Backbone as numpy.savetxt, mean C-alpha at the origin, in Angstrom:
# Nx Ny Nz CAx CAy CAz Cx Cy Cz
36.13 -0.26 13.11 35.17 0.37 12.23 35.80 0.65 10.87
37.01 1.18 10.87 37.69 1.49 9.61 38.06 0.20 8.89
38.40 -0.85 9.65 38.74 -2.13 9.03 37.52 -2.71 8.31
36.34 -2.57 8.88 35.12 -3.06 8.22 34.86 -2.27 6.94
35.04 -0.97 7.03 34.81 -0.13 5.87 35.78 -0.47 4.75
37.05 -0.69 5.10 38.04 -1.05 4.08 37.78 -2.46 3.54
37.23 -3.34 4.37 36.89 -4.68 3.91 35.73 -4.68 2.94
34.81 -3.76 3.10 33.65 -3.67 2.22 33.94 -2.88 0.95
35.03 -2.17 0.91 35.35 -1.32 -0.24 35.43 -2.10 -1.55
36.11 -3.25 -1.62 36.13 -3.99 -2.90 34.75 -4.41 -3.37
33.86 -4.77 -2.44 32.50 -5.14 -2.83 31.74 -3.95 -3.40
31.96 -2.80 -2.82 31.28 -1.61 -3.32 31.79 -1.22 -4.70
33.08 -1.44 -4.95 33.63 -1.09 -6.25 33.20 -2.07 -7.34
32.89 -3.31 -6.96 32.47 -4.32 -7.94 30.98 -4.21 -8.28
30.23 -3.48 -7.49 28.80 -3.37 -7.74 28.56 -2.66 -9.06
27.64 -3.19 -9.83 27.30 -2.60 -11.13 25.87 -2.13 -11.14
25.46 -1.53 -12.22 24.07 -1.06 -12.30 23.10 -2.24 -12.39
21.94 -2.06 -11.84 20.92 -3.11 -11.87 20.33 -3.20 -13.27
20.04 -4.40 -13.69 19.48 -4.58 -15.03 17.98 -4.86 -14.99
17.31 -4.46 -13.93 15.88 -4.73 -13.80 15.04 -3.72 -14.56
15.53 -2.53 -14.82 14.77 -1.52 -15.53 14.97 -1.75 -17.03
13.97 -2.29 -17.69 14.14 -2.67 -19.09 14.01 -1.50 -20.04
13.08 -0.64 -19.78 12.92 0.52 -20.66 12.49 0.11 -22.06
12.41 1.08 -22.93 12.07 0.79 -24.32 10.66 0.23 -24.46
10.48 -0.70 -25.40 9.13 -1.22 -25.64 8.59 -2.09 -24.50
9.47 -2.56 -23.61 9.02 -3.40 -22.51 8.47 -2.59 -21.35
8.77 -1.32 -21.31 8.30 -0.46 -20.21 6.84 -0.10 -20.44
6.05 -0.10 -19.37 4.65 0.30 -19.50 4.56 1.82 -19.53
3.59 2.31 -20.24 3.41 3.76 -20.34 2.93 4.29 -18.99
3.47 5.39 -18.53 3.02 5.94 -17.24 1.61 6.50 -17.35
0.89 6.42 -16.24 -0.47 6.95 -16.22 -0.43 8.46 -16.03
-1.49 9.08 -16.44 -1.64 10.52 -16.27 -1.68 10.84 -14.78
-1.12 11.96 -14.36 -1.20 12.34 -12.94 -2.63 12.49 -12.45
-3.52 12.95 -13.34 -4.93 13.07 -12.96 -5.53 11.70 -12.70
-5.19 10.72 -13.52 -5.70 9.36 -13.33 -5.19 8.78 -12.02
-3.92 8.98 -11.73 -3.34 8.48 -10.48 -4.03 9.13 -9.29
-4.27 10.43 -9.37 -4.92 11.14 -8.27 -6.35 10.65 -8.07
-7.08 10.44 -9.18 -8.45 9.95 -9.05 -8.49 8.53 -8.48
-7.59 7.68 -8.92 -7.53 6.33 -8.37 -7.18 6.34 -6.88
-6.20 7.12 -6.50 -5.80 7.19 -5.09 -6.94 7.76 -4.24
-7.60 8.79 -4.73 -8.73 9.37 -3.98 -9.88 8.39 -3.86
-10.18 7.68 -4.94 -11.26 6.69 -4.90 -10.95 5.55 -3.93
-9.72 5.06 -3.96 -9.34 3.99 -3.04 -9.37 4.46 -1.59
-8.95 5.69 -1.35 -9.00 6.22 0.02 -10.44 6.37 0.49
-11.33 6.82 -0.40 -12.74 6.98 -0.06 -13.37 5.63 0.28
-13.11 4.62 -0.54 -13.67 3.29 -0.29 -13.12 2.72 1.02
-11.84 2.96 1.30 -11.24 2.48 2.54 -11.91 3.11 3.75
-12.16 4.40 3.69 -12.81 5.09 4.82 -14.24 4.58 4.99
-14.94 4.37 3.88 -16.31 3.84 3.99 -16.32 2.46 4.65
-15.43 1.59 4.23 -15.35 0.27 4.84 -15.00 0.35 6.31
-14.09 1.24 6.66 -13.70 1.40 8.05 -14.88 1.88 8.90
-15.67 2.81 8.39 -16.84 3.31 9.12 -17.86 2.20 9.31
-18.09 1.39 8.27 -19.05 0.30 8.38 -18.58 -0.72 9.42
-17.32 -1.06 9.40 -16.79 -2.04 10.35 -16.89 -1.51 11.78
-16.54 -0.25 12.00 -16.61 0.32 13.35 -18.05 0.38 13.83
-18.96 0.76 12.95 -20.38 0.82 13.36 -20.92 -0.56 13.69
-20.50 -1.58 12.94 -20.97 -2.93 13.24 -20.40 -3.45 14.56
-19.18 -3.09 14.86 -18.54 -3.57 16.08 -19.01 -2.82 17.32
-19.48 -1.59 17.18 -19.84 -0.79 18.35 -21.34 -0.66 18.57
-22.16 -1.29 17.75 -23.60 -1.15 17.96 -24.02 -1.99 19.17
-25.07 -1.54 19.84 -25.52 -2.30 21.02 -26.10 -3.65 20.60
-26.02 -4.59 21.50 -26.56 -5.92 21.22 -28.08 -5.86 21.13
-28.64 -6.63 20.23 -30.09 -6.66 20.08 -30.70 -7.56 21.15
-31.79 -7.07 21.72 -32.51 -7.87 22.72 -33.57 -8.68 21.99
-33.80 -9.87 22.47 -34.89 -10.65 21.83 -36.24 -10.00 22.12
-37.11 -10.06 21.14 -38.44 -9.45 21.30 -39.28 -10.30 22.24
-40.01 -9.61 23.16 -40.89 -10.32 24.10 -42.22 -10.60 23.42
-42.64 -11.83 23.49 -43.92 -12.22 22.90 -45.00 -12.15 23.98
-46.05 -11.47 23.70 -47.14 -11.46 24.70 -47.80 -12.82 24.77
-48.06 -13.27 25.99 -48.66 -14.61 26.16 -50.08 -14.55 26.59
């Protein structure tokens, strides 16, 4: 276990900071917390509505064909 840790030590020391965070003019402006909350709430509401519709469609009783009087 200690040998593995010592073997990985040079790799850990060579690791540098990631350059994926551009910042400055390339960074998008963050949204308002109120906007994020409204979007999350709206998406959750739509998800629940779709789930209710799907469950109701899957659990409804089968329709019987109508009998025609002869």
